[in-house]
FINUDO-402065 format. One line per 4 residues: number of its first residue (from 1); for each residue x negated, z negated, y negated of N, C-alpha, C, O. Coordinates in steps of 0.02 Angstrom, whole numbers, plus 50000, padded with zeros to 5 digits. Layout:
N
NUM) X Z Y X Z Y X Z Y X Z Y  ...
end
This chain:
359
1) 50757 48631 49433 50722 48662 49489 50662 48619 49507 50634 48584 49464  50641 48622 49570 50587 48579 49593 50530 48619 49624 50535 48679 49636  50476 48584 49636 50416 48613 49667 50419 48598 49741 50417 48540 49761  50424 48651 49783 50436 48642 49855 50381 48677 49895 50364 48735 49882
5) 50353 48641 49944 50308 48672 49992 50348 48688 50054 50378 48643 50084  50348 48751 50075 50385 48772 50134 50336 48778 50192 50284 48810 50187  50355 48748 50249 50315 48755 50309 50326 48823 50340 50373 48831 50379  50284 48871 50324 50291 48939 50351 50258 48941 50420 50197 48932 50426
9) 50298 48952 50471 50272 48952 50540 50252 49020 50565 50219 49027 50617  50271 49072 50527 50261 49140 50550 50324 49169 50580 50324 49227 50602  50377 49130 50583 50441 49153 50610 50491 49170 50555 50477 49160 50496  50548 49196 50575 50597 49221 50527 50634 49163 50492 50650 49170 50433
13) 50648 49108 50526 50688 49055 50496 50652 49023 50436 50682 49015 50383  50589 49005 50445 50552 48975 50390 50540 49025 50334 50537 49007 50275  50532 49089 50352 50522 49141 50302 50583 49148 50257 50577 49153 50196  50643 49147 50288 50705 49151 50250 50715 49088 50208 50740 49092 50152
17) 50695 49030 50235 50700 48969 50196 50660 48975 50132 50683 48955 50078  50599 49002 50137 50557 49012 50078 50589 49061 50030 50589 49050 49969  50615 49116 50057 50646 49167 50015 50706 49140 49976 50714 49154 49916  50747 49101 50009 50807 49073 49976 50787 49023 49921 50818 49021 49868
21) 50735 48983 49934 50713 48935 49883 50684 48971 49823 50693 48949 49766  50648 49025 49835 50622 49066 49779 50680 49095 49739 50680 49093 49678  50730 49121 49775 50788 49150 49743 50827 49099 49701 50855 49116 49649  50827 49037 49724 50861 48984 49688 50823 48960 49626 50848 48920 49587
25) 50762 48986 49617 50724 48969 49558 50673 48914 49565 50643 48893 49516  50662 48890 49627 50613 48837 49637 50542 48865 49635 50531 48925 49647  50495 48822 49619 50424 48841 49623 50402 48829 49695 50397 48772 49717  50389 48883 49731 50378 48879 49803 50306 48899 49821 50278 48947 49794
29) 50277 48860 49866 50212 48876 49896 50221 48873 49972 50253 48828 49998  50193 48922 50006 50197 48924 50079 50138 48889 50110 50081 48900 50090  50150 48846 50160 50097 48811 50194 50103 48819 50269 50154 48801 50298  50050 48846 50301 50050 48851 50374 50016 48790 50403 49959 48775 50386
33) 50052 48754 50447 50024 48695 50479 49983 48716 50540 50011 48734 50591  49918 48712 50534 49874 48730 50590 49866 48668 50633 49828 48622 50618  49904 48667 50689 49907 48607 50731 49874 48616 50799 49850 48567 50828  49873 48677 50823 49850 48687 50892 49818 48755 50899 49847 48805 50876
37) 49760 48758 50930 49725 48822 50939 49715 48839 51013 49691 48893 51029  49733 48793 51057 49722 48801 51129 49651 48821 51144 49638 48869 51181  49604 48785 51115 49533 48800 51125 49505 48765 51187 49444 48764 51198  49550 48736 51227 49527 48700 51287 49541 48740 51351 49532 48714 51406
41) 49562 48803 51343 49570 48846 51401 49632 48835 51442 49633 48854 51501  49684 48805 51414 49746 48796 51451 49780 48864 51458 49787 48899 51409  49803 48882 51518 49836 48947 51527 49897 48954 51481 49933 48906 51470  49906 49014 51455 49964 49027 51412 49943 49055 51346 49885 49051 51326
45) 49992 49084 51311 49979 49117 51247 49995 49070 51190 50051 49046 51184  49946 49057 51147 49956 49016 51088 49939 49060 51027 49881 49059 51005  49987 49098 51001 49972 49150 50952 49965 49125 50880 49995 49153 50835  49924 49073 50870 49919 49044 50803 49888 49093 50753 49907 49093 50694
49) 49841 49134 50776 49810 49181 50729 49861 49232 50704 49863 49247 50644  49902 49259 50750 49955 49306 50729 50006 49272 50685 50031 49301 50637  50022 49209 50701 50071 49173 50660 50046 49163 50589 50084 49168 50541  49981 49149 50582 49953 49141 50515 49957 49207 50477 49974 49208 50417
53) 49941 49262 50511 49945 49328 50479 50016 49342 50456 50028 49366 50400  50065 49327 50500 50135 49340 50483 50158 49296 50425 50193 49319 50380  50139 49233 50427 50157 49186 50373 50127 49209 50306 50160 49206 50254  50064 49230 50309 50030 49254 50248 50065 49316 50221 50073 49324 50161
57) 50086 49361 50267 50120 49422 50246 50187 49406 50213 50207 49439 50165  50222 49356 50238 50285 49334 50208 50273 49308 50137 50308 49327 50091  50222 49266 50129 50206 49239 50063 50188 49295 50014 50209 49294 49956  50151 49343 50038 50131 49399 49995 50192 49439 49973 50197 49459 49915
61) 50239 49451 50020 50300 49487 50004 50341 49450 49951 50371 49481 49907  50343 49384 49957 50382 49344 49910 50344 49329 49845 50373 49304 49797  50279 49345 49844 50239 49334 49784 50225 49260 49772 50221 49238 49714  50216 49222 49826 50202 49151 49819 50132 49134 49847 50105 49172 49887
65) 50105 49078 49825 50041 49055 49850 50047 49036 49924 50099 49013 49947  49993 49046 49961 49992 49030 50033 49931 48987 50049 49875 49002 50027  49942 48935 50088 49888 48891 50109 49891 48879 50184 49945 48879 50214  49833 48870 50214 49828 48848 50284 49804 48777 50283 49749 48762 50259
69) 49845 48731 50310 49828 48660 50310 49807 48640 50380 49847 48643 50427  49745 48618 50388 49718 48600 50453 49740 48530 50473 49718 48480 50444  49785 48527 50522 49811 48463 50546 49797 48453 50620 49831 48414 50654  49746 48488 50645 49731 48487 50717 49716 48416 50742 49743 48396 50793
73) 49675 48379 50705 49658 48312 50727 49719 48266 50728 49728 48227 50775  49761 48272 50677 49821 48231 50674 49869 48248 50732 49900 48205 50761  49873 48313 50747 49918 48335 50801 49895 48307 50868 49936 48285 50909  49830 48309 50880 49804 48283 50944 49817 48208 50949 49835 48183 51003
77) 49808 48172 50893 49817 48100 50894 49890 48079 50899 49907 48031 50934  49934 48115 50864 50004 48095 50859 50050 48127 50910 50101 48098 50929  50034 48188 50933 50079 48224 50978 50049 48232 51048 50082 48215 51097  49988 48256 51053 49958 48267 51119 49952 48200 51157 49970 48196 51215
81) 49926 48149 51123 49919 48084 51156 49987 48055 51174 49995 48024 51227  50036 48064 51131 50104 48040 51145 50132 48074 51208 50162 48041 51250  50121 48140 51213 50146 48177 51271 50112 48154 51335 50145 48136 51384  50045 48156 51334 50007 48140 51394 50020 48068 51417 50032 48055 51476
85) 50017 48021 51370 50027 47951 51387 50098 47939 51413 50109 47900 51460  50147 47973 51383 50216 47965 51404 50226 47988 51476 50256 47952 51516  50203 48048 51491 50211 48074 51560 50172 48032 51609 50194 48022 51666  50113 48009 51589 50072 47968 51634 50108 47903 51651 50099 47876 51706
89) 50149 47877 51605 50186 47815 51616 50253 47827 51650 50292 47780 51660  50268 47890 51667 50330 47906 51701 50389 47917 51655 50446 47918 51678  50376 47926 51590 50430 47938 51542 50443 48012 51534 50407 48054 51562  50495 48029 51495 50511 48098 51479 50508 48106 51403 50560 48100 51370
93) 50449 48120 51376 50442 48125 51303 50475 48188 51275 50488 48236 51312  50488 48188 51210 50515 48246 51176 50469 48263 51117 50476 48234 51063  50421 48309 51127 50373 48324 51074 50403 48355 51012 50378 48345 50957  50458 48393 51020 50488 48426 50962 50517 48376 50912 50509 48384 50852
97) 50551 48324 50938 50578 48273 50893 50521 48235 50859 50523 48222 50799  50471 48218 50898 50415 48180 50871 50375 48221 50821 50348 48194 50773  50370 48287 50832 50335 48331 50786 50367 48329 50716 50332 48326 50666  50433 48329 50715 50467 48329 50650 50455 48263 50613 50444 48264 50552
101) 50456 48208 50649 50446 48143 50617 50373 48133 50597 50359 48110 50541  50326 48149 50642 50256 48132 50630 50216 48187 50596 50166 48174 50562  50237 48251 50606 50197 48306 50579 50231 48340 50519 50208 48332 50462  50285 48376 50530 50317 48413 50475 50339 48367 50418 50326 48382 50360
105) 50372 48312 50436 50395 48266 50384 50355 48201 50384 50376 48150 50358  50296 48206 50415 50249 48150 50415 50186 48171 50378 50183 48167 50317  50137 48194 50415 50072 48213 50386 50079 48270 50336 50050 48268 50282  50119 48321 50353 50128 48379 50309 50164 48359 50244 50144 48381 50190
109) 50216 48319 50250 50251 48295 50190 50206 48253 50147 50206 48259 50086  50166 48209 50178 50120 48168 50140 50071 48212 50100 50057 48198 50042  50046 48265 50133 50001 48311 50098 50037 48343 50039 50009 48347 49984  50099 48366 50050 50136 48399 49997 50147 48352 49937 50139 48372 49880
113) 50167 48291 49951 50179 48243 49897 50115 48228 49859 50116 48221 49798  50059 48222 49895 49995 48209 49862 49974 48267 49817 49939 48258 49768  49997 48328 49836 49981 48387 49797 50030 48400 49740 50025 48450 49705  50076 48354 49730 50122 48360 49674 50188 48394 49689 50227 48408 49643
117) 50202 48409 49752 50266 48439 49770 50319 48385 49776 50304 48327 49790  50381 48404 49765 50436 48357 49769 50472 48358 49836 50507 48310 49854  50463 48413 49873 50499 48419 49936 50463 48466 49983 50419 48505 49963  50482 48462 50048 50459 48509 50099 50519 48547 50126 50570 48517 50144
121) 50513 48612 50128 50566 48653 50156 50548 48680 50224 50490 48698 50236  50597 48683 50269 50586 48711 50336 50644 48756 50355 50694 48760 50319  50637 48790 50411 50690 48835 50434 50737 48803 50484 50768 48838 50523  50742 48737 50484 50787 48703 50531 50860 48721 50518 50882 48729 50461
125) 50898 48727 50572 50970 48738 50568 51004 48670 50564 51032 48646 50612  51001 48642 50504 51034 48578 50489 51051 48580 50415 51020 48617 50377  51099 48539 50395 51120 48539 50325 51105 48471 50292 51115 48419 50323  51082 48474 50232 51068 48413 50194 51121 48404 50140 51137 48451 50104
129) 51149 48345 50136 51201 48331 50087 51185 48265 50051 51153 48221 50078  51208 48260 49989 51202 48198 49951 51269 48161 49955 51320 48189 49935  51268 48101 49980 51329 48062 49988 51351 48032 49921 51314 48035 49872  51410 48004 49920 51437 47976 49857 51394 47918 49831 51395 47903 49772
133) 51357 47885 49877 51313 47831 49855 51245 47855 49832 51200 47815 49816  51237 47921 49831 51174 47950 49807 51121 47961 49861 51069 47990 49847  51134 47938 49922 51086 47947 49977 51090 48017 50006 51144 48048 50007  51033 48042 50031 51031 48107 50065 51050 48098 50138 51025 48052 50171
137) 51092 48142 50163 51114 48139 50233 51100 48206 50267 51090 48257 50233  51100 48205 50334 51092 48265 50373 51156 48278 50412 51182 48234 50446  51181 48340 50406 51239 48361 50445 51217 48413 50496 51164 48444 50489  51258 48422 50547 51244 48475 50596 51241 48543 50560 51274 48553 50509
141) 51201 48589 50587 51195 48655 50557 51260 48693 50561 51302 48680 50603  51269 48741 50515 51331 48780 50512 51340 48822 50575 51396 48837 50594  51285 48842 50607 51288 48882 50668 51288 48835 50728 51237 48805 50744  51346 48827 50762 51349 48780 50818 51303 48798 50876 51284 48754 50915
145) 51284 48861 50881 51239 48882 50935 51166 48869 50919 51123 48870 50963  51151 48857 50855 51081 48848 50834 51068 48779 50804 51012 48763 50786  51120 48738 50798 51113 48672 50767 51052 48635 50794 51044 48625 50854  51007 48614 50748 50946 48579 50767 50941 48509 50739 50887 48480 50736
149) 50998 48481 50719 50997 48414 50691 50971 48362 50742 50940 48313 50723  50983 48374 50806 50957 48329 50858 50882 48317 50850 50858 48261 50858  50845 48371 50834 50772 48367 50829 50750 48328 50767 50690 48314 50759  50797 48312 50723 50780 48276 50662 50802 48202 50666 50800 48166 50616
153) 50822 48180 50725 50855 48115 50732 50809 48055 50722 50834 48000 50711  50744 48064 50724 50699 48008 50712 50670 48008 50642 50627 47967 50626  50695 48052 50599 50673 48052 50530 50696 47988 50494 50749 47961 50510  50657 47966 50447 50676 47908 50406 50716 47932 50346 50716 47991 50329
157) 50751 47886 50314 50790 47904 50255 50745 47931 50200 50764 47976 50163  50684 47904 50194 50637 47928 50144 50616 48000 50158 50608 48039 50111  50607 48017 50221 50589 48086 50238 50646 48134 50223 50635 48190 50199  50708 48113 50236 50766 48155 50222 50772 48169 50147 50793 48223 50127
161) 50755 48120 50107 50757 48128 50034 50715 48188 50011 50734 48224 49964  50659 48199 50045 50612 48251 50025 50618 48315 50067 50575 48359 50062  50670 48321 50108 50679 48379 50152 50727 48429 50123 50775 48411 50088  50715 48493 50138 50760 48547 50118 50769 48594 50177 50720 48614 50209
165) 50833 48611 50192 50849 48654 50249 50894 48712 50228 50953 48712 50245  50867 48761 50192 50909 48816 50167 50946 48856 50220 51003 48876 50209  50914 48868 50278 50946 48909 50329 51000 48872 50367 51039 48904 50404  51005 48807 50360 51055 48769 50396 51126 48784 50375 51173 48768 50410
169) 51133 48816 50317 51200 48834 50292 51224 48900 50321 51280 48922 50307  51182 48933 50363 51196 49001 50384 51200 49008 50460 51176 48965 50497  51231 49063 50482 51229 49082 50552 51166 49122 50563 51139 49152 50517  51141 49123 50625 51079 49158 50640 51081 49232 50620 51033 49256 50590
173) 51136 49270 50635 51137 49340 50613 51132 49347 50537 51103 49396 50513  51158 49298 50500 51153 49301 50427 51081 49290 50405 51059 49319 50356  51044 49248 50442 50974 49237 50426 50935 49302 50434 50893 49319 50392  50948 49338 50488 50916 49403 50498 50932 49452 50442 50889 49489 50418
177) 50995 49451 50420 51015 49496 50366 50979 49480 50301 50958 49525 50264  50972 49415 50286 50936 49395 50226 50863 49416 50231 50833 49438 50182  50834 49410 50290 50764 49431 50300 50756 49505 50286 50706 49526 50257  50805 49544 50306 50802 49616 50293 50812 49630 50218 50780 49674 50190
181) 50856 49592 50187 50868 49602 50115 50805 49590 50074 50794 49623 50024  50765 49541 50095 50703 49527 50060 50644 49568 50086 50587 49560 50063  50658 49612 50135 50606 49654 50165 50549 49612 50194 50491 49630 50189  50568 49556 50225 50517 49513 50254 50488 49544 50317 50526 49570 50358
185) 50423 49543 50326 50391 49576 50383 50408 49545 50450 50394 49576 50502  50439 49486 50451 50457 49453 50515 50532 49458 50529 50558 49422 50571  50566 49502 50494 50639 49507 50500 50663 49518 50571 50716 49494 50591  50624 49555 50610 50644 49570 50679 50602 49532 50731 50608 49545 50790
189) 50560 49486 50708 50517 49450 50754 50558 49404 50800 50604 49371 50776  50541 49403 50863 50578 49361 50911 50564 49287 50897 50510 49269 50874  50613 49245 50913 50605 49173 50905 50555 49147 50957 50554 49171 51014  50515 49098 50938 50469 49067 50985 50507 49020 51031 50559 48992 51012
193) 50482 49010 51092 50517 48970 51142 50472 48918 51175 50488 48897 51231  50419 48898 51145 50372 48853 51178 50379 48780 51158 50423 48762 51120  50333 48739 51184 50328 48670 51162 50311 48670 51087 50281 48718 51063  50329 48619 51052 50317 48615 50980 50245 48635 50963 50197 48600 50980
197) 50238 48691 50930 50174 48718 50905 50127 48744 50960 50072 48766 50944  50147 48742 51023 50100 48763 51076 50110 48833 51101 50077 48855 51148  50157 48871 51071 50168 48939 51093 50198 48942 51163 50242 48902 51179  50173 48988 51203 50201 48999 51270 50164 48960 51324 50164 48981 51382
201) 50132 48906 51307 50099 48863 51356 50152 48824 51395 50194 48789 51365  50152 48830 51461 50200 48794 51502 50183 48720 51503 50125 48701 51503  50235 48679 51504 50224 48607 51506 50184 48586 51568 50141 48542 51563  50198 48618 51625 50162 48600 51686 50087 48616 51679 50046 48577 51702
205) 50070 48672 51648 50000 48689 51637 49968 48642 51587 49910 48623 51595  50006 48625 51535 49980 48578 51485 49964 48511 51517 49911 48482 51505  50010 48485 51557 50000 48420 51588 49943 48423 51640 49904 48376 51645  49939 48479 51676 49887 48485 51728 49817 48482 51697 49770 48462 51730
209) 49812 48504 51634 49746 48503 51601 49723 48432 51587 49664 48417 51587  49771 48388 51574 49755 48319 51554 49764 48268 51610 49729 48217 51612  49810 48281 51656 49824 48234 51709 49812 48266 51777 49842 48319 51790  49771 48238 51819 49757 48268 51884 49817 48264 51930 49859 48219 51924
213) 49821 48311 51977 49873 48308 52028 49867 48244 52068 49812 48221 52083  49924 48216 52086 49925 48157 52129 49981 48166 52180 50036 48138 52172  49968 48207 52231 50020 48226 52280 50049 48165 52316 50017 48114 52326  50111 48174 52336 50145 48122 52375 50207 48151 52409 50220 48211 52405
217) 50245 48108 52442 50304 48131 52479 50364 48139 52433 50374 48101 52386  50404 48190 52449 50471 48196 52421 50518 48170 52475 50517 48193 52531  50559 48121 52457 50605 48091 52506 50677 48097 52482 50690 48102 52422  50723 48097 52530 50794 48097 52511 50818 48026 52502 50779 47979 52507
221) 50882 48017 52490 50909 47951 52475 50903 47903 52534 50904 47842 52525  50895 47931 52594 50888 47889 52654 50815 47876 52670 50800 47841 52719  50769 47903 52630 50699 47891 52641 50665 47942 52686 50606 47934 52702  50701 47994 52707 50671 48045 52750 50626 48091 52709 50645 48112 52654
225) 50568 48107 52736 50521 48151 52701 50547 48222 52702 50561 48250 52755  50553 48252 52642 50581 48320 52635 50529 48370 52611 50541 48431 52613  50472 48346 52588 50421 48392 52562 50367 48353 52526 50361 48292 52532  50326 48389 52488 50271 48360 52451 50276 48377 52377 50295 48433 52359
229) 50260 48329 52334 50259 48343 52261 50187 48344 52236 50141 48319 52270  50176 48371 52177 50109 48377 52147 50086 48313 52113 50026 48298 52109  50134 48275 52090 50121 48215 52051 50185 48197 52015 50219 48242 51989  50202 48134 52012 50267 48114 51984 50275 48136 51911 50331 48147 51888
233) 50219 48142 51874 50224 48160 51803 50248 48231 51792 50266 48249 51736  50249 48273 51844 50272 48342 51836 50348 48349 51841 50374 48404 51831  50383 48295 51854 50455 48299 51868 50494 48250 51825 50467 48200 51801  50557 48266 51814 50600 48222 51775 50668 48215 51809 50690 48259 51846
237) 50701 48160 51796 50767 48147 51826 50816 48201 51804 50819 48219 51746  50854 48227 51853 50902 48280 51839 50876 48350 51851 50913 48398 51846  50811 48356 51866 50780 48421 51876 50805 48454 51940 50801 48424 51994  50831 48515 51934 50859 48550 51992 50809 48599 52022 50809 48611 52082
241) 50768 48629 51980 50721 48680 52003 50649 48655 51999 50634 48611 51959  50606 48684 52039 50536 48669 52035 50512 48612 52079 50451 48599 52082  50558 48578 52114 50535 48525 52159 50516 48551 52228 50483 48517 52267  50538 48612 52243 50515 48645 52304 50555 48632 52366 50537 48657 52420
245) 50609 48593 52361 50650 48580 52421 50713 48624 52418 50754 48617 52373  50718 48668 52466 50774 48715 52467 50839 48680 52486 50840 48633 52526  50894 48704 52457 50959 48676 52474 50980 48701 52543 50970 48760 52558  51009 48658 52585 51026 48678 52654 51088 48722 52659 51097 48756 52709
249) 51130 48721 52608 51191 48761 52613 51215 48783 52544 51197 48754 52493  51255 48835 52544 51281 48863 52481 51323 48812 52444 51364 48776 52473  51313 48810 52378 51353 48766 52336 51327 48695 52331 51355 48654 52294  51273 48680 52367 51244 48613 52364 51172 48620 52339 51136 48665 52360
253) 51151 48576 52294 51084 48581 52266 51052 48512 52264 51084 48462 52246  50988 48510 52282 50950 48448 52275 50926 48441 52203 50908 48490 52170  50926 48379 52180 50905 48365 52112 50863 48301 52113 50874 48257 52155  50815 48296 52068 50774 48236 52064 50818 48178 52038 50848 48184 51985
257) 50820 48123 52076 50861 48066 52055 50821 48002 52045 50848 47952 52021  50757 48003 52063 50718 47943 52053 50644 47952 52069 50624 48002 52099  50604 47903 52048 50532 47902 52062 50515 47832 52086 50533 47782 52055  50479 47828 52142 50454 47765 52166 50379 47764 52155 50340 47788 52196
261) 50359 47736 52098 50289 47739 52077 50243 47704 52127 50189 47728 52141  50264 47646 52152 50221 47607 52198 50206 47646 52261 50150 47642 52287  50254 47684 52287 50245 47723 52347 50225 47795 52332 50211 47834 52378  50223 47813 52266 50209 47882 52244 50257 47931 52278 50237 47983 52302
265) 50321 47912 52277 50373 47954 52308 50421 47981 52254 50441 47946 52208  50439 48044 52263 50490 48076 52221 50554 48077 52261 50555 48101 52317  50608 48052 52232 50671 48046 52268 50719 48101 52246 50730 48112 52186  50749 48136 52294 50798 48188 52279 50865 48170 52310 50868 48133 52360
269) 50917 48196 52280 50985 48185 52306 51028 48244 52286 51005 48291 52255  51092 48240 52305 51138 48295 52288 51156 48293 52214 51162 48240 52184  51164 48352 52185 51181 48358 52114 51257 48350 52106 51293 48399 52098  51280 48288 52109 51351 48275 52100 51360 48204 52073 51314 48163 52075
273) 51419 48190 52047 51431 48129 52009 51425 48065 52050 51410 48012 52023  51436 48069 52116 51433 48008 52156 51363 47993 52183 51355 47946 52222  51313 48033 52164 51244 48020 52186 51215 47962 52147 51213 47963 52085  51194 47911 52182 51169 47850 52150 51110 47865 52104 51061 47897 52124
277) 51114 47841 52043 51059 47848 51996 51061 47910 51953 51024 47914 51904  51103 47960 51971 51104 48022 51932 51151 48017 51872 51135 48044 51819  51208 47983 51881 51255 47974 51826 51258 47900 51808 51273 47858 51851  51243 47884 51746 51241 47815 51723 51280 47806 51658 51292 47855 51623
281) 51300 47745 51644 51338 47733 51582 51300 47692 51530 51317 47692 51472  51246 47656 51552 51212 47611 51505 51138 47628 51498 51106 47649 51546  51113 47617 51439 51041 47623 51427 51021 47581 51367 51063 47564 51325  50958 47564 51365 50930 47527 51308 50894 47576 51263 50853 47615 51286
285) 50911 47576 51199 50880 47621 51151 50841 47580 51099 50869 47537 51067  50777 47595 51093 50735 47560 51045 50704 47608 50995 50722 47667 50993  50656 47584 50956 50623 47624 50904 50677 47657 50861 50672 47716 50845  50727 47619 50842 50785 47646 50805 50764 47669 50736 50730 47634 50699
289) 50785 47730 50719 50776 47757 50652 50844 47772 50623 50880 47816 50649  50863 47737 50571 50929 47746 50539 50921 47784 50474 50877 47768 50433  50963 47834 50463 50955 47875 50403 50993 47847 50343 50964 47838 50290  51057 47832 50351 51097 47809 50294 51124 47738 50302 51134 47703 50252
293) 51135 47717 50362 51162 47650 50375 51131 47622 50438 51109 47661 50480  51128 47558 50444 51095 47526 50501 51133 47540 50566 51190 47518 50574  51102 47577 50612 51135 47593 50675 51152 47529 50715 51207 47526 50743  51108 47480 50719 51126 47419 50756 51188 47383 50729 51219 47343 50764
297) 51207 47397 50667 51266 47365 50638 51332 47398 50659 51385 47371 50646  51327 47456 50690 51387 47493 50709 51414 47470 50777 51376 47447 50820  51479 47475 50785 51511 47456 50848 51518 47515 50895 51510 47508 50956  51535 47572 50868 51545 47632 50909 51510 47692 50876 51505 47697 50815
301) 51485 47737 50919 51451 47797 50895 51465 47855 50942 51494 47846 50996  51444 47914 50921 51437 47970 50967 51363 47978 50980 51323 47978 50932  51343 47983 51042 51272 47985 51060 51256 48047 51100 51293 48067 51145  51200 48078 51084 51179 48141 51117 51110 48131 51147 51061 48122 51111
305) 51104 48132 51214 51041 48117 51247 50992 48175 51253 50933 48164 51267  51015 48236 51244 50972 48295 51249 50995 48347 51199 51051 48344 51174  50952 48396 51186 50968 48446 51135 51032 48484 51152 51076 48491 51110  51039 48508 51213 51097 48548 51232 51154 48507 51261 51204 48535 51282
309) 51147 48442 51262 51201 48399 51287 51255 48390 51233 51241 48398 51173  51314 48374 51254 51369 48360 51208 51365 48286 51187 51352 48243 51229  51376 48273 51124 51379 48203 51100 51441 48170 51129 51496 48197 51123  51432 48112 51159 51487 48076 51191 51495 48007 51158 51447 47978 51133
313) 51556 47981 51160 51570 47917 51127 51547 47858 51170 51546 47862 51232  51530 47805 51136 51510 47744 51171 51507 47686 51122 51514 47696 51061  51496 47626 51148 51491 47568 51104 51419 47541 51105 51381 47553 51151  51402 47506 51051 51336 47477 51044 51339 47401 51047 51385 47370 51020
317) 51290 47372 51080 51281 47300 51079 51211 47285 51054 51162 47312 51081  51205 47244 51004 51140 47230 50973 51098 47186 51019 51120 47136 51045  51035 47207 51028 50986 47167 51063 50942 47131 51013 50932 47071 51016  50916 47169 50966 50879 47141 50909 50882 47193 50853 50919 47242 50858
321) 50844 47183 50800 50848 47225 50741 50830 47298 50754 50849 47342 50716  50794 47310 50808 50770 47378 50821 50788 47403 50891 50761 47454 50913  50834 47368 50925 50854 47389 50992 50928 47376 51003 50956 47326 50981  50959 47423 51039 51030 47416 51056 51042 47434 51128 51003 47471 51159
325) 51096 47407 51156 51120 47431 51221 51176 47480 51206 51223 47465 51169  51170 47540 51233 51220 47592 51225 51260 47597 51289 51232 47607 51343  51326 47590 51283 51370 47593 51341 51418 47652 51330 51464 47648 51289  51407 47706 51366 51450 47765 51360 51519 47752 51389 51526 47712 51436
329) 51569 47785 51361 51637 47778 51387 51644 47810 51456 51686 47788 51495  51602 47860 51471 51603 47890 51538 51531 47905 51559 51488 47915 51516  51518 47906 51624 51449 47915 51648 51416 47979 51623 51449 48031 51615  51351 47974 51609 51313 48030 51584 51260 48050 51635 51230 48008 51667
333) 51249 48115 51641 51201 48141 51689 51129 48133 51664 51114 48150 51606  51086 48107 51706 51013 48105 51695 50993 48071 51630 50961 48101 51587  51012 48009 51622 50984 47968 51568 50915 47945 51590 50908 47916 51644  50864 47957 51549 50795 47946 51570 50756 47910 51516 50763 47926 51457
337) 50715 47862 51537 50672 47827 51489 50624 47876 51457 50594 47919 51490  50616 47871 51391 50574 47916 51353 50613 47968 51315 50589 47995 51265  50674 47982 51337 50717 48030 51302 50733 48006 51232 50730 47947 51216  50750 48054 51189 50773 48038 51122 50849 48037 51123 50881 48085 51145
341) 50879 47983 51097 50951 47978 51091 50970 47985 51018 50950 47944 50977  51007 48038 51002 51029 48049 50934 51100 48020 50925 51142 48028 50969  51111 47988 50868 51176 47957 50854 51212 47995 50798 51181 48014 50748  51276 48006 50807 51316 48044 50759 51380 48008 50741 51405 47965 50778
345) 51406 48026 50683 51474 48008 50662 51507 48074 50645 51502 48098 50589  51541 48103 50695 51567 48171 50685 51509 48219 50678 51466 48224 50722  51508 48256 50622 51454 48304 50611 51395 48276 50574 51347 48313 50560  51396 48211 50557 51340 48182 50520 51292 48145 50566 51313 48106 50608
349) 51228 48160 50559 51176 48128 50598 51163 48058 50569 51147 48051 50510  51169 48008 50611 51157 47939 50589 51084 47919 50599 51059 47874 50564  51050 47951 50646 50982 47934 50662 50972 47939 50737 51006 47978 50770  50925 47901 50763 50912 47905 50835 50864 47852 50858 50845 47807 50820
353) 50846 47856 50921 50799 47808 50949 50773 47834 51016 50790 47889 51037  50731 47794 51047 50699 47813 51110 50730 47772 51167 50735 47711 51162  50751 47806 51220 50779 47770 51278 50722 47731 51311 50672 47761 51332  50730 47666 51316 50679 47623 51346 50693 47606 51418 50647 47591 51456
357) 50756 47607 51437 50775 47590 51505 50847 47610 51518 50885 47619 51471  50865 47617 51582 50933 47637 51599 50962 47588 51650 50926 47551 51682  51027 47590 51656 51061 47545 51703 51127 47577 51726 51163 47547 51766
end
């Protein structure tokens, strides 16, 4: 048995993860990662105080030690700056993936190891397995509707070695049942739906706090002015709602297909496969993180560009040790610079990278 620090978020998944590890006989301590307090007046609910109370109540029910670890400064430096800088540069960042790499299995794991713990446990819906060569691997979660392996795609092999995902072996209804069996006070608590650690703060409100509006024209593919946008950083390729241009007829929808930074123009087109720039087959992926084997050494992979997207097959061409060209077998909708591309071999997560450019 090992000494495990569980990241108790105040939700049911991490609470059940802690309960299962206790039941398995591990020495468990609960740690709440205090990352964001929304003390800058951004509109929206950031219920960190209630989450701490709920996490503490879970620890008390399980009879384990509870700690609050202040990581606010690290979060601002590693996540807030990443988000703001990315949107300012016209990219589409993914804070949830970066949070797992830099915070939960970065700063938080470092703290746990320094304190003498052997592993960090979380409530992620992913499965950890030991391969025949002794390496730790990540598989998709047992619940296909809740699988969160995509969000772990930038983890390093060393981080995976120290990770534990007890709830990944279960379906969501089973997690609720286990929470009830342990009489956990969060058994019926609703799942959070916000940006990583930010609660119910809307991304548009978050960005508006840091980046001023920079209005400009919305134009169609022919260059005709169709409306006004707030600032290019508020929009992403493939976005169907929120751009403010109504569709002229039933069954047809305008979608963001491009940004002209020099002219400060947002380009919209029809949401269909023959719209130029909306469906692409090639992209450059950098900042490669490989879990068990070198991704650039592979010839073919399954690649997933977004959390809810389906992993599709494609081939890889090496650019250098940390960058590849990914060529999908069929065109993919809304490939965007800044996105996280997760690579799979069937149900096993190979790692991931950051989309640097598209073609």
